[in-house]
Phi, psi and omega in degrees: 000139178269145175248139182232136175233129175254131189216155169267167177299320182297314180292320184294334181294334182262010186240131172244108182247140174272158174062036170275112184251358179211129172239131178243120175265116177275345174211159178269138175291168184277351180217158184295324181297318179291321177299314180297323178296317179298306184290337177287354177290336182260153178071033180267167176057036176080006180263171179259156179204169182229143173238130177244128179240122173276123183225154172275169178300323179293324180285339182304324180294338180285338180284000000 
């Protein structure tokens, strides 16, 4: 069975979860530090992970 958690940035900052293997960004944060915090949720504790970010063409330049 797959487990799914939907979270805001505020809630995610206080949570340390093991075995997060996928992070999906439905929007880009406004700063690089928040983006790194989001994508850093996956691949922790020596495991591998993937981050997928849905972006508009205008947001692509921000990556």
